[in-house]
C-alpha positions in Angstrom: 17.4 5.1 -20.1 14.6 3.2 -18.0 13.8 0.7 -19.8 18.0 -0.6 -19.7 17.3 0.5 -15.9 14.9 -2.6 -16.0 16.8 -5.2 -18.6 19.8 -5.0 -16.0 18.0 -6.0 -13.2 16.5 -8.5 -14.6 19.6 -10.2 -16.3 20.6 -9.9 -12.2 18.0 -12.1 -12.0 16.3 -13.4 -8.2 18.4 -11.1 -5.9 17.5 -8.0 -7.8 14.1 -7.5 -8.1 11.4 -7.8 -5.9 8.0 -7.4 -7.1 6.1 -6.0 -5.3 1.8 -4.9 -5.5 0.9 -2.2 -3.2 -1.7 0.4 -2.9 -0.9 4.3 -1.9 -2.2 6.7 -1.2 -3.1 10.6 -3.2 -3.1 13.8 -1.8 -4.4 15.4 -5.7 -8.0 17.0 -5.5 -8.7 16.5 -9.1 -8.5 14.4 -11.8 -5.9 15.7 -13.5 -3.2 15.6 -10.6 -3.8 12.2 -10.3 -3.9 11.3 -13.9 -0.1 13.7 -14.4 1.3 11.7 -11.0 -0.3 8.0 -12.0 2.0 9.2 -15.2 4.7 9.5 -13.2 4.6 6.8 -10.6 4.7 5.0 -14.7 7.6 6.9 -15.7 9.6 5.8 -12.7 11.5 2.7 -14.7 9.9 -1.3 -14.4 6.7 0.5 -12.0 3.3 1.1 -13.1 0.4 2.2 -11.6 -2.2 -0.5 -12.2 -5.8 0.4 -10.3 -6.9 4.3 -9.3 -9.7 4.4 -6.8 -10.3 7.3 -4.6 -7.3 8.3 -3.1 -5.5 5.2 -3.7 -3.5 4.1 -6.3 -2.7 0.5 -6.9 0.8 0.7 -7.8 3.2 -2.8 -9.8 7.3 -2.3 -8.4 9.3 -4.8 -10.0 11.6 -3.0 -7.4 10.5 -3.1 -3.2 12.8 0.3 -2.5 10.3 1.9 -6.0 7.3 1.7 -3.8 8.8 3.0 -0.5 9.7 5.8 -1.8 6.5 6.3 -3.5 4.7 6.2 0.2 7.5 8.9 1.6 5.4 11.2 -0.8 7.8 13.7 -1.9 6.2 12.6 -6.2 3.1 12.8 -4.8 3.8 16.7 -2.6 5.3 17.5 -6.0 2.0 17.3 -7.9 0.2 18.2 -5.6 2.0 21.2 -5.9 0.6 21.8 -9.5 -2.5 21.5 -8.3 -2.1 24.5 -6.9 
């Protein structure tokens, strides 16, 4: 299903895609928590965690709105709750 979403946006072309590279802050306290969050981000269609440095992830997204959703922090909060 995720691949279908990516193909749809690529097929629709320039107006549908807005490639973005951004740094987001994370709240996980353990390496395991950061790994789970980084992998969760990568499961979002068209989005990949490129780098992890301390409490910041560099994320590439095919669609700018996916970065905005990550910055809201819902997924970050849910993964942090798993650590407790």
